[in-house]
N, C-alpha and C positions, 0 to 999 in steps of 0.2 A: 401370212402364208409361209410355207417352207422356204428357207433361204439356202444358198450354197453352203454357208458355214454350218447351218444346222445339219444339212445332209452329210457333210464331212464328219461332223461330230458323231452322228449316228453310226457311220461306218467304223469309226475308230473305237467306239465304246459299245459295240454290238453285244459283247458278252460281259459287260460290267455289272456289278451288283445293282447300280441304279436302274439299268434296263430291266433286270429281273424284278426289281421292286415295283415297277410300273404294271406288271402283269395282273396283279389282283385288281387294280383300278380299272384296267381295260376289261377284265372279266365282269366286274360289277356293271360297267357301262353297257356291255353287251347284254347282260341279264335284264337290265332295266329297259333297254330298247326292245328286247324280246317280249317282255310283259306288255309294254305299251302297244307294240304293233299287233300282238295277239288279241289284246282287248279291242283294238279298232276293227280288226277283221272279224272278230266274233260278233261285234255290233252289226257289221254289214250282213252277216249270215244268220243273225239271231232267229229270225222267223223260221228258218229251216232247222236250226239246231234245236229249238225248243219243241219241235213237232215229233210225235211218235211216227217215225218214218218206216215205210216198207218199200225198199228200193227195187227198181226194175232195170232192164236193159243192161248197158255196160256196167252200171254200178252193182247190179245183182250178180253179174258174172264175176266182177272183182270180189264181191263178198264171199262167193264160193271158195275163192283162193285165200281170202283173208282168214276164214275159219280154219284153214289148214295152217296158216302162219301163226295163229294164236296157239296152236299145238306144236309149233316149231317143226312142222313137217313139210313146209313149202320150199321147193327149190326152183320152180318155174316162175317166169314173169307173167304179166297179164297177157290176155289173148291177143292175137293179131288177126286182122281182117283177111289175111291171105293164107291162113292155115297152120300157123305154128305160134308157139309162145315166144314172147320177147325174152332177152337174155337172162334177166334176173329179177328177184322179188323185193328189191330194197324199198320201193314205194309201198308195196303191199304190206310189208312189215311195219312201216310207219302207220298205215291205216289200222293194222291189227293192234298196235300199241295204243292207239287212240281209243279203240273200243275197250280194251282192257282197263286202261287208266281212268278214262272219263265216265264210262258206263258201268263196267263190271265191278271196279274197285271203289271209286269215289262216288259213284251214283250222282254225278253232276248233270247228266243229260238223260232224257227220257227214253232213248232208244239206242241200240248199238250203232246204227248208221249215223246218228247224231254225234257219237264219239268219233267216227271217221271224219265227219265234217269239221269238228273242232281240232282234230289232229292235223288236217290240212291247213287250218289257220295258223297253228304253231309252226308247221313246216314252212309256210310262206313267210311268216314273221322272222324265222331264223335266218332265211336268206336275205331278207331286207336288212336285218341288223348287221349281217356280215358285210353287205355292200356299204352300209353307212360307215362301219368301222374301217374298211379299206379306203374309202374316199376321204375320211377324216385324216388319215396319214398323208394323203395327197394335199389336202387343203389346209391342214394345220389346226382347224377349229371344227367344233361340232355343228354349229348352225349352218354353214355352207354345205356340210355333208348331208344334213337333213334336207336342205333345199334341193340338193341333187336327187335324193331319193324321192322326194315329193313330186318333182317334175317327172321323174321316170314313171312313177305310179300313175300320174295323170295321163301320160301318153299311153300306158298300158290300158287304162280304163277307157280311153277314147278309141283305141284300136280294137280292143276286144275286152269287154268288161269282165269276162270270166277268167282272164289271165291271173288276176289276184283274187283269191278266195274261191275259185272254181274247182270242181272235183274231177274233171275230165283229164286223163293222163297227158294229152298233148299240151294242156295248159300248165300242168305240174312240172314240165320241163323248162319253162321260160325263165323262172327266177334262178334256178341253179346255173343255167347257161349264162345269164347276165352276171352272176357272181364269178363264174369261171373267167369271163372276159375281163372283168376288172382285175382279178387276180393275175391274169396273164399279162396285163399291162405292167404290173410290177416286175414280172419276170423279164419282159423286154429290156428293162434297165439293169438286169442282173441282181435284182433283189429277191431274196428267198423268204421274206416274212409272210407271204400269202400262199406258200406252197401247200400248207395243210388244207386251207379252204379250197384251193384248186383241186386237190386230190379227192376230197369228199364230193365236190360238185361233179367231177368226172365220173366218180363211182356211181352216183345216182343216174347220170345220163347214160353211161354204158349199160346199166341194168335196164333202163327204160326202153332203149331202142338200139339195135345193132348198128344202125346208120351213124350213130355218134362216134363209133370207133374210127372210121375213115375221116369223118368231118373234123373231129378234134385232133386226129393225127396230122392232117394237113395244116390245121391252125397252129399246132405246136411246131411243126417244121418251119413255117413262115416266121413264127415268133423267135425261134432260135437263129434263123438267118438274120432277122432284124437286130437281134442282140449282138450278133457277131459284127455287124456293120457299125452299130452305135458304140460298141465297146472296143473298137480296134486300137484305141490308144490307152485303154485301161484294162489290161489283162485280168486284173482281179475281179472284174465285172463280167468277163466273158464266160458264159455258162458252160460251153463245151471246152473246158480247159482244166488242168489239174489244180491250179490255185483256187478256183471257185469251188470245185468239187470237194477239195480238202477243207475249205473254210466253212462249208455248209453240210458237212458230213452228217451231223445229227439230224438236221432237218430232212435231208434226203432219206435217212433211215426211217424217219417217221412216215414219210410218204410211201416208202417201200412196204411199210406195215399196213397203211390204210387201204391202198388200192387192192391188194390181194384179198382183203376181207370181202370186198364187194364182188369179187370174182369166184369165191368159194362155191356158192350155189350153182353157178354156171359150170364149173369144173365137175361138180358132182352129177349134174344133169347130163353132161356130155359123156361121162363114164357109164352112167346107168342106161342111157338111151342113145348110145353112140350111133351116128356121129354128132348128134346134139343140135341145139337150136341155131348155132352160128352157121353150121353147114347148110341147114334148111334155108337160112337167109341168103347165103351165097348162091344156092340153087335158084332161088327166086330172082336174085339180081341178074344172074346170067341169062335168064329168060326174057328180061326186059330189053327193049330197044332203046338206044340212046336218043335223047331229044336233041334238037338242033340248039346251037348256042343262042340263037335269037329267042327260041322258046324258053330256054333256061333263064335268059336275062329278063324276059317279061314276067316269069314266075317270081324272080327275086324282086322285081319292081313293084309287085303288088304290096309288099311289106313297107314300101316307101310311098304308098298312096297312089301308084300309077295303075291305070286300067279301070275298066268299067266296074263300078261297085266295090272298088278296093277300099279297105278301111284306112285310117290314119292319113286322111287327105292333108297335104302340106308337108308331110315328113321329108320329102325330097328337098324342099326349100331349106329347111333347117339343116339337113345333111350337107347340102352344098355350101351353106354359109359356114358351117363348122370346118369343112374341108378348106375353104378359102382362108379362114383365120389361121388354121394350122400351117398352111403353106406360106402364109405371109410372115410367119415368124413369131407371133404373139409378143411383140416388143413391149407392151404395156403391163405385162405380168412378170412376177419374179421368175428368174431363169429356172429354178428347180421345179416350180409349178409348170412352166412351159414344157420341160422335159416329160413330166407326168402326163400332161395333156397330149403331147405328141405320141407318147407310148400308147395311150388309149386309142388314138386315131389309127395307129398302126395295127392294133388288135382288131379294130372295127373293119379295116380293110382286109385283114387276113380272114376274119369270120365271113365276110361277104364273098370273097373268092372261094372259100371252102363250100359255102352253101350253093354258090353258082355251079361248082363242080358237081355237087350232089344233085342239083336240079338237072344238070346235063346227063349224068350217068345213072342216077339211082331212083328218080321220082317217076312213078308209072302213071300218076294221075295229077297232071299239072293244074287242073282246075280246082283241086282241093287245098285250100289255104292252110288247113290244120296240119298238113304233112310237115311243114317247116314253121309251125307257129312259134317255135322257140326263137326264130330269127327276129321276131318283133322286139327282142331285147336290144338289138343294135340301134334302130331308130330311137328307142326310148332312152338308152344310155347316151346317144348322141345329143338328144335334147337336154339331158341333165348336164352334160359336159359343156354345152354351149352356154347355159345359164351360169355355170360355175366360172367359166372364162369371163363372163360379164361381171360377176362378183369380184374376181381377182383384179379386174381392170379398174374398179372404182377406187377413188381416193377421197372418200368422204368419211366423216366420223360415224355417221349413222349407218354404216354399211351393214353391220350385223343385224340391226333393227330392221332395215329394209329387206334383208334376206329372210329374216324370220316372218315378216309380213307376207312376202311373196310365197314362202313355203306354206303358210296357212291358206292362202288363196288357192294354191295348187291342190292342197288336201281337200278343200271345199269343192273344187271342180271335179276331183276324182270321186268324191262321195256322191256327186250328182249322178254319175254313171254307175258306180259300184252298187248303189242301193237298189238298183233294178236287178232282180235275180237273173242268172244265166238262162238262156233259152231251154237248156236241158234240165233245169231245176225240177220240172214236173216229173222227171224220172226218179226223184228222191223219194217220193211217197205215192204209192198206188194202194190205197187202203183196201180196195176191192179184192186184192189178192188173198185176203184171209178167207173170204167166202168161197173163192175158187179152190183154195186148198182143201177146205172141208168137203166140197163136192168130190174132188179126186180121191180123198181118203175113203169116201164111202163106196167107191167102185168095188164090185165083187172080186174076189180072188185074193191071192197072197203074193208077196214079193213086190218088187218095183214095177210100176206101170211103164210099159214100153211106149215111147212116143215117136211116131213117124210124122215128119212134116209133109203136108200136102202142098205141093208146089202150086197147083192151080193155075188159072189163066192170068192172074194179076200178080206179077212178081213184086210190085211196089209194096205189097202188104207183108212180104216175108220178114222184113226187118221188124215190123211191129209184132208179128207172131213170135219171132225169136226173143225180142225184148221182154214180152209178157211171160213167155215160158221161163226165161231166166229168173224173172221175179218170183214165179211159182217155186222153182227149185231152191232159190235162196231162202224164201220164207220157210219152206219145209226143213231146210238144213238148220235154220235158226231154232226150229222146234225139236232138233235132234232126230228128225225123221228122214230116212233115205227114201223119198217118196217115188221118184220116177227116174228114168234114164232116157237119153236121146239115142235114136237109132238111125233111121234113113233120112237122107236129104238135108241134114242140118249142116250148114256151111261154116258158120263161125262160132260154134260152141266147142271149145277145146279144153274144158275142164275134164280131165281124163277120167276121174272117178265117176262122172255122170254119163259116160258112154256105156251102152248096153253090152252085156256079155251074151255070147251065143245061146247059153242055156236060158237066159231071161227071155230072149226073143222067141225061143221054142216053147216057152211055158204058156203062151197064148194070151197073156194079159196085155194086149196090144191095141193101141188106139191111134187113129189119124188125127192130127191137129190141123184145124182149119182156122182161117180168119173168119170171125163171125160175119155172116152175110145173110142174104135172103133165104127164107125156108125153101128147101128143095125136096119135092116128093121122092125123087130117086134116091137121094142121100138119106132122107128121113130126118127125124128129130135127133139132136145130139144127146149123148149121155151126160155130158157136162158142158156148161156154158157160163162164161164169166170173163171179165177183163179182156174183152176182144177175142177170146179163144172159144172154139167149139171142138169138143172131142167126140169122135165117132168110133165105136167098137169095130175093129178090123174083122171082116168076115161075117159079121152078124147081119141078119135081115134088117132092112130099114124100119125104123119106128114110124108109125103114121104121123103125117103132118096135119095139125089141127088149126091152121091159121086161115083167116080171111085176109087175103092180100089185095093191095091196091091194084096191082097189075092184073089179077084175075077177075076182080069184081069192082071195077071203077064206079059203076052205077050205084052200088050199095054205099060206097064211101061218099059219093056226092050228096046222098041223103043225110049222112050223119055229120059231115063236116060243117061246123059253124063258122063264125067270124074268125079272122086271123090266119086263114089258109090261102095260099095262092092256088093256081090251077094245077090239076093233076098232070104230072110229067112222067110218062112211062109207068114204072113200077112204084112210084112214090109221090108224095105231095109235101111241099115245104111250108112250114109256118112262115109268116111274114109279119114281123112286129113282136111286141113283148107278150102278147096273149094269143093263144090258139084254143078254140073250143070244139069239143066233141059232144054231140047229143045222141045218145044211144036210145033206140026205142025199147019199150018193154019186151022182155024175153024171159019166159018162165024157165027155160032151160039153161039160163046163164048162171055160172058159178060165181061165188063171192070174189074170187081173185081174177082180175083182168090183166092181161099182159099186152103191152104195146111194143112193136118192133120199130125202134127209132134209130135214125141216123142223126148226124149233126154237122153243122158247118164250123169246122175248126181248121182254119187255113194254114196256120203255122204253129211252131212249138210254143209260142207265148200265149196262144189263144185258148180260151175255155168257154164252154157253154154250160151254164148252171140252170137247171130245170127244177121247178117245183110243181107238183100236181095237186089240184084241189077237186075233190069229188063231192058234189052236192053241198058245197060250202065247207067241207071238212078237209083239212090237210091230209094228203094220202102218200106223201113221200117226196124226197128231193134227191137229185143225182147231178153228177158233174161229168161232162163229156170231155175227154182229152184227145190230143192228136193220136195217141196209141189206142184209144178206145172210142173211136168216132161212132161206132154202131153198137147198140146194146138193147137188150130186152128189159123193160122196166115193168114191174108188177104192182098193180094198184089194188087196195082193199076197198071194195065197193060198199062194205058195210052190211047190216043185217037184212037189207032188202035188195039183193042183187038183180032180181028179175024185174024190178021197177025201171022206169025211165031214168037214165043217168045223165047228169050234166057234169062234164069233165072239163076243167080249165087247166091248160098247161101254161105256166108262167115262166117266161124265158128272160133271164137277167142279161141285159146288154146283148141283144142279137147283133150280128155283124153283117156288113154289106160287102159282097164280093168286089165291087168296084173299088173299095178302099184298099184292097189288097192286090190291085192290078189284075183281077180275074174278070176280064170283059167289062161290058157296060152295065152289068146287073146292079141296080141300086136297091133291090129288096133287102129288108132287114131279116136275114135268115137266122133261124135258131135250130130247129129240129126238123127232120124229114120223117114222115110216117109211112112205113112200108106195109104194116099189117096189124091185125088184132087177133089175139087168141082169147076166147071166152071160156 
């Protein structure tokens, strides 16, 4: 472990040739760790990386911006749920570089989005390597530093498996925030050797969300106050003082060069679109009502495992154990290590108070854990520090061997959770968007198709409609086709180039976008239908509906429903079990192509319903139903004798029981629901 003598020597020789000579070795270690961690994360995400992906929802909205970043034209951050873009595009440029490097140039991955996925693995690996490097300075050896990181990743995986390797932006803030806190602990002691890491982490966080500016500002103020108290007898370690500023002038100049680079896009965006995104965020913040201190405390407690359904159960126990050890004085560990550990504890406290303030003053939806998901870093780092204190307290020869074994066990535990894809991974690939794109391209007229969102009576489907529409726009953009623009009622699509211009709206190539639902004679047949979307020409007379529906003709359906169906319920009938049979009587007027209007039981993001149809013993197609495409029309080829009697078997892979998902006492094995047949 680091001793007082070693610490004194480091201070005295900070600028010696020996110190400079160690830099190549540290750089090599960082590079090797980066490669190792990237390889591990790529293995976790390999199934998604090796797929030809067609992204939708948030990831498609990001792609529209990434394509601008690839042309070095992007100055806005990703979209916000409340109507404006976040401050900067740093993360989007990381994704853009991943597309360029891994897909466009090296051809290592099969799709552009796969390049984004691999870029995220490199991004996460870089932060993990930086944390290991900083903890190694604290522990004096590589093995305990790796143990610290392994335990941290284990807690991340247990709290939310998508924190490491996930693509959603709230998850991409966690590791840079963790690195910033570790770097801040060095600053508490007056050390400047991690200021570069701190500046880069702060730059990414400032770009990602404006809330990080007050949060990190408060944390920095408390860090400076702690440094002033701890360094009251050592003026050379007091940050706010001439001796320290003079001694670290070169490092401070480096930081002064790094942070403004991250702010350049924000400055340009503010000048071009004055008063800019920060003003919009301030306006939003002023409209919020402050929460009570008790509400804010309960919000913070969720990240420590408190409250119904909170992740990371038990986190408060190891947090309190760590606090008790730090307050007791850490007598069994070397004094220099004890100072490092106490500095980390101070930073954890500062971070907690800053997030508590944010929850009190700035969080408008306390029930949404993702809003401060970055704070999962504090319990995870606390667990790593607790284990590191245990390592430093041991006085046995096999200490490093025991630490290595424990690190491997932590990695194995993390792998157990990380190998399960995130709930939102199904947004990575919606292959049906290609067919939807072709339908929209065939619509009559010239210029972009104008899309108005139909709000309808069911507001819960608007998110699905938005996500699938973003998938369509992103797919078209990847074909270098400016296919459509959004016009009325779109709440959270803020890709400016995709907003309709007045002359486009006036041109008349205008369609209402609905969530695919039951056929409606008043509305008529849609012009386009696919991936959960139905497009109806604005102002056009309704196209005749040609469906036989369960709701309108239940007696007819009772005659054709075979085994595997439950009782008719209103306008639909559910399959019950792995097989559902339809027996259609002879009909000379029936065409070769038969379409079924089907729903599905897909109760959460991780669920799927896979369906295969067999007509008269011959495979007639297969489909997958997703949470964003629960309802769809599937078309079967009845073969050369469509007018004859037809025996149709719907094979459902792994039907689901509502009771298993806490949805009432229903124990039926539900797969698909039949609404109607078009012959």
